[in-house]
MILORO-276709 format. One record per residue: x, y, z of N, C-alpha, C in turn. Coordinates in steps of 0.05 Angstrom, whole numbers, padded with zeros to 5 digits, always signed. Atoms other than C-alpha are relative to their C-alpha. Example, Ala and Ser with C-alpha at 12.3 -4.5 7.8 and 13.67 -1.06 7.14 Angstrom:
! MILORO-276709
+00018-00024+00000+00246-00090+00156+00018+00024+00000;-00016-00024-00001+00273-00021+00143-00015+00022+00014;
***
This chain:
! MILORO-276709
-00023+00004-00015+00366+00255-00034+00014-00024-00003;-00020+00024+00005+00428+00212-00041+00000-00018+00020;-00004+00022-00028+00441+00149-00008+00019+00006+00024;-00018-00012-00017+00501+00182+00026-00014+00020+00023;+00017-00021-00015+00454+00238+00055-00016-00016+00017;+00016+00015-00022+00403+00186+00082+00017-00012+00020;-00015+00010-00021+00457+00150+00116+00011+00014+00018;-00010-00020-00020+00483+00208+00151-00022+00005+00020;+00020-00012-00016+00412+00221+00178-00016-00029+00010;+00007+00019-00016+00402+00148+00203+00001-00002+00024;-00003+00002-00027+00386+00131+00272+00005-00027+00009;-00009+00027-00007+00420+00070+00300-00006-00003+00029;+00007+00001-00024+00392+00044+00361+00017-00018+00017;-00026+00016-00019+00438+00018+00421-00012-00030+00005;+00008+00021-00005+00391-00036+00434-00026-00003-00025;+00020+00005+00019+00345-00064+00374-00029+00005+00009;+00023+00001-00007+00272-00042+00375-00020-00019-00009;+00018+00024+00006+00218-00097+00377-00025+00010-00015;+00023-00003+00018+00165-00096+00322-00006-00027-00013;+00006+00019+00013+00128-00138+00277-00002+00003-00026;+00009-00005+00027+00115-00150+00205-00023-00012-00007;+00025+00012-00001+00052-00168+00180-00005+00007-00031;+00013+00001+00021+00021-00191+00114-00019+00027-00009;+00021-00027+00009-00022-00133+00072-00027-00008+00009;+00031+00015-00003-00083-00183+00081+00001-00010+00027;-00001+00010-00027-00062-00201+00153+00000-00027+00003;+00000+00025+00004-00053-00273+00135+00028-00014+00020;-00030+00011-00020+00019-00275+00176+00007+00020+00012;-00014-00014-00015+00058-00242+00223+00026-00007+00011;-00027+00016-00008+00134-00250+00244+00010+00023+00013;-00019-00021-00012+00170-00213+00299+00028+00008-00016;-00026-00007+00009+00228-00172+00283+00013+00020+00017;-00008-00024-00016+00275-00116+00310+00008+00016-00020;-00008-00024+00018+00289-00051+00280+00030+00010+00010;-00026-00010-00010+00366-00039+00278+00007+00028-00002;-00004-00023+00007+00366+00025+00247-00020+00014-00020;+00020-00009+00015+00319+00074+00212+00009+00026-00008;-00003-00027+00006+00319+00135+00168-00029+00008-00012;+00030-00009+00005+00260+00176+00140-00016-00018-00024;+00015+00011+00025+00249+00131+00079+00008-00032-00005;-00008+00030-00003+00280+00062+00101+00011-00009+00031;-00009+00011-00021+00298+00014+00153+00013-00025-00003;-00012+00023+00002+00345-00040+00171-00011-00013+00025;+00012+00017-00021+00311-00100+00210+00019-00025-00002;-00011+00028-00007+00332-00168+00239-00028-00012+00000;+00018+00015-00002+00280-00217+00225+00002-00028+00009;-00001+00028-00009+00267-00282+00266-00005-00019-00020;+00001+00027+00023+00272-00346+00222+00011+00011-00021;-00007-00001+00024+00282-00349+00150-00013+00021-00012;+00017-00024+00016+00272-00288+00104-00013-00010-00022;+00016+00014+00024+00248-00334+00048-00029-00008+00006;+00033+00006-00007+00185-00350+00089-00016+00023-00001;+00017-00018+00000+00162-00284+00083-00017-00001-00030;+00015+00007+00024+00138-00295+00010-00011+00023-00014;+00010-00022+00010+00117-00226-00008+00019+00024+00002;-00014-00022+00005+00152-00161-00030-00012+00022+00018;+00007-00020-00013+00108-00118+00006-00018-00004+00027;+00009+00002-00018+00083-00113+00075-00005+00021+00022;+00000-00022-00027+00070-00076+00143+00018+00000+00016;-00019+00002-00022+00123-00059+00193-00018+00012+00023;+00021-00013-00026+00077-00053+00258+00019+00005+00023;-00014-00010-00017+00106-00010+00308-00007-00002+00030;+00010+00001-00024+00061-00018+00365-00018-00022+00002;+00017+00023-00008+00022-00072+00403-00025+00003-00008;+00032-00002+00011-00045-00042+00380-00008-00002-00026;+00001+00004+00028-00023-00044+00310-00011+00031-00013;+00010-00029+00008-00044+00036+00309+00025+00018-00016;-00022-00011+00014+00028+00055+00288+00015-00023-00018;-00011+00020+00023+00055+00020+00222+00013+00016-00019;-00012-00010+00025+00093+00034+00160-00007-00020-00023;+00002+00020+00027+00075+00001+00090+00030-00002-00008;-00032+00004+00008+00144-00029+00067+00001-00016-00025;-00007+00023+00022+00175-00062+00008+00029-00010+00009;-00025+00006-00009+00234-00107+00016+00019+00006-00019;-00024-00012+00016+00298-00078-00012+00022-00017-00004;-00020+00021+00007+00351-00127-00001+00004-00018+00028;-00004+00021-00021+00377-00182+00044+00027-00009+00005;-00031+00006-00003+00445-00194+00076+00001-00011+00029;-00003+00014-00021+00452-00245+00123-00022-00001+00020;+00021+00000-00015+00412-00238+00180-00021+00028+00001;+00015-00027+00000+00393-00160+00166-00019-00004-00028;+00018-00010+00023+00337-00138+00115-00002+00025+00001;+00005-00033+00004+00329-00071+00085-00028-00001-00010;+00029-00003+00018+00260-00044+00069-00003+00029+00000;+00002-00026+00008+00241+00018+00036-00028+00009+00010;+00031-00004-00011+00177+00054+00066-00011+00014-00025;+00016-00010+00025+00124+00065+00011-00020+00026+00014;+00018-00020-00008+00087+00133+00020-00025+00004-00012;+00029-00002+00024+00012+00143+00004-00010+00020+00012;+00016-00020-00008-00034+00196+00012+00012+00027+00008;-00007-00027-00008-00029+00261+00052+00031-00001+00010;-00026+00005-00014+00038+00239+00088+00017+00002-00020;-00022-00002+00022+00075+00233+00020-00001+00026-00014;+00006-00027+00011+00046+00296-00006+00016+00022+00016;-00014-00015-00024+00074+00330+00060+00027-00002-00002;-00026+00005-00001+00139+00297+00057+00015+00018-00026;-00010-00013+00023+00148+00321-00019+00003+00034+00001;-00001-00031-00007+00133+00396+00000+00017+00005+00021;-00021-00006-00021+00182+00390+00059-00016+00012+00029;+00018-00007-00019+00125+00400+00108+00003-00016+00027;-00006+00019-00024+00128+00373+00182-00025-00008+00005;+00026+00005-00006+00075+00336+00216-00009+00015+00025;+00006-00019-00017+00075+00381+00277+00007+00027-00008;-00006-00029+00012+00065+00454+00265+00004+00016+00027;
***
């Protein structure tokens, strides 16, 4: 999918959605807000300095219990905004490549 096609399928939230960033090893967490999202990426606003993250890969935790999350890779930084690319692993990524949906 080209970048233009993905931008067309982005969902921009009227009010950013509260979430958290968490280190892969669980040693740190940071509050953030999801500005917009697409199937393979998202634009976030991170509280504090982005340089404090110190890692290129982390989890975007979407639920208070931590059961809903996405494995992410830092793509770009532009002022207060940060772009992340979702890293697909296992069955979900195979399903996405075949064009299947999660709900049948």
